[in-house]
Structure formats: structure tokens, C-alpha cells
N, C-alpha and C positions, 0 to 999 in steps of 0.2 A: 625523232619518232613521232612527235606531235604533228608534224607536217603530214606524215603518212596517214594518220587517223583522219585528217580533214580530206585527204585525197580519196579516201574510201567512201565518201558520201556520193550518192548519185546526184545528177543534175537536179532532179526533182526535190531531193532532200535539201540541197543547197538553196534552191528557190524558196522552199517552204521556210527555211531558217531565216532567209532574208526578209520574207513577208512578215514574219513574227516581229523582227527587229523594226520594220517600217510601220507596224501597226500602232506604235505608241501615239497616242493622241496629243497633239500640241495644245498647250494651255499657256496663255500669256497672263502673268500676274503683274498688275500695275500698282505699285506700292512705293511709298517714300521711305520705308524702313527695310533695309537689306536683310535684317534678322527675320522679319516676317516672311520675306520671299523665301529664305532658306528653310524656315519651318514648313511652309506650304509645299516646298519642293520635296522635303522629306516625307510628308504625308502622302502626296500624290505620286511620288516616284515609286512607291511600293505597289501602286495600282496600275502600272503600265501607262502612266502619263509622262510626257516630257514637259517640264515647266520651264518657260522662258521668263526670266524676271526682267522687269523694266522699272528703273528708279525714277518715279515722277511721271506726270501726265504727258509731257511732251515726248519723252523717250518711249512711253507706252504706246502712244498713237503711231509713232514711227514703226514700232515692232508689229503692231496689229496690221498695219498696212502692208508691211513686208511679208509677214508670215501667214496671215489669214488663218488664225488658229481655230480650233474646234470650239473653244471657250475662252472668255476673258474673266478674270477675277480682278475686281476694280475697287481700290480704296477711294473714299470720297475726299478726305482731307489731305491735300498735297500742296506744297508751296508754289509750284510753277503753274500748272493748270489743274484745277480741281477735278474730281471724278465726274461730277455732273457735266462739265464742259467736254470731257473726253467722251462721255456717253452720248451727248448731243451730236458731237462731230461724227461718231461712229454711225449713229442712226441716220444722219443726213447723207452718208456716203453709200451709194448703191452697192458697192463691193463689200461693205462691212456691216450693213444694216441687219443682216440675218444671223450674225454671230451672236450666240447667247452671252449674256452678261450677268454675273453674280456679283453684287456689291458685297464687299467684305470690309466692314468699317466699325469704328468705335462709337459711331453715332447710333446709340441704342434706344433713343426715345421712340415711343410708338408712333409719333407723328412722322418721324424720319422714315420709318419702315412703311407707313401708309403712303407717303409721298413716293418712295422708291417703287413699291410694288404696284400701286393702283393708279398713280398719276403718271410717273415716268415709264412704267411698265417694264422695269428690269425683270429678269427671269427669276431671280431669287435674291434674298437679302440675309446675310449672315453677320451677326454682331461679334465683335472682339470683346473679350477673349472667347474663343470658340473651342469646342472639343473636336478631336480627330473625327469621331463618328458624325458629328454635326456637319462638318465641312464635306466629308465624303458623301453623306446622304444628299446634300444639296447638289453636288456635282453630278451624282448619279441620276437624281431626279431631273435636273435640267437637260442633261445629255440624253436621257431616256425619252424625253418628250421630242427630241430632235431626230432621233435615229430612225 
């Protein structure tokens, strides 16, 4: 009987349902701690974002090049390629340079934030540990500027 319910949808309703499913905004989270990726996935998943996790800078750059997400959440301290190197490579690539980047890091000293926001010109800077609302506010602010 469930099949019959779906067949009752008009083509327009089916198209609308497909559009809603496709409207999830892709976000790549580049982080060396899988637990942090899962936490961010839980937070953003409730807000119609599709989070793609990448463990480490090298994997992160590959994902960003492949997916070309709406947003990148980037940790700074990673063992293979650090976040600043990932950021520099993104900004040097014409296909990636316009993707907004929010740094999400434990580097909480004010000098680090100043360097990130005013020197490197990242789109925002969130320090760990962060609250759910803080992360969502940052994502909304950055994407709102781009929409």
C-alpha cells in the first residue's frame, strides 16, 4: 500500500519533493578528530546541511576540490597539512577561492583570531569548545553574506 501512496503524487509534487531533498547545502568539515566531525554533523544536520567530513588537511583539500561545497569548516592544528596551508591552497585555486571558510579551532588566543580574521581574511573564527548556537550563528552569518 505504501507504493500506492507514492504513485498518488503528481509529477509536480514529486519534483518539489526532489528539490527539497536536493536543497541541502553541502559543507565540508576538515578536522583531525572524527568525534568533532560527528558533533558538527549532528548540529548542522538538523538545519538542512549535509556535512561531509574529511580527516586531515590532505583529505580535506581533495574533498573540497571534488565537491565544491557551499562552506568549509576548517581546523588549524592537524598532523598532515595544517589548516593555514589548506586555506592558502584554497585561496590560490580559482575554482575554490570564493568558497567561504570558517576556522573552527582550539587556538583561542586573541592574536590567533586577529591573524585569522584580519590578516588571512577567513570568513569567521570559532573557538573550541563552542556552543551549538555559536556555531549555527557563525554558519548563518557567513552564508547570509554570500547568498
